C-alpha positions, 0 to 999 in steps of 0.5 A: 532516465526515460526507462525509469520514468516508463517503469514508474508510469507502468507501475502507477498504471497497474496500481490504478488498474487494480483499483488501489486508491490514491489514499493507499498510494499516498502512504509514504512507506509503501512502494510501487511493488507493495501497492501492486501486491496489495491490489492483487490481494484485493486490498484497495481502500484505506479500510481494506488496509486498516483491517489487516494485521501487520503480519498479514501485510508482511505476508502480502507485500513480503519483507523486502521493503517493510519490517514489523515496525514499518508494517505497524506504521502503515496500518496505523496510517491507514486507520488514522481516518477512523479517528479524525471525527472523534 
């Protein structure tokens, strides 16, 4: 159990070090590996993520966690703040 918590903590620390925002980290379909992959590719904010097409997101994160439908859901979740004031 301690090793799992250490791994989770290390992943969280890496995400933070890469500059991936808490808002991106809070998108429910993204796991720790996805967040790290995003950070390594310069995707750090909701706007960065929202600007991607689903095929770009799948290319960055791989398909082990996301499929086309879930990638679309992630991008729409990232875009939600664009429409809040509308």
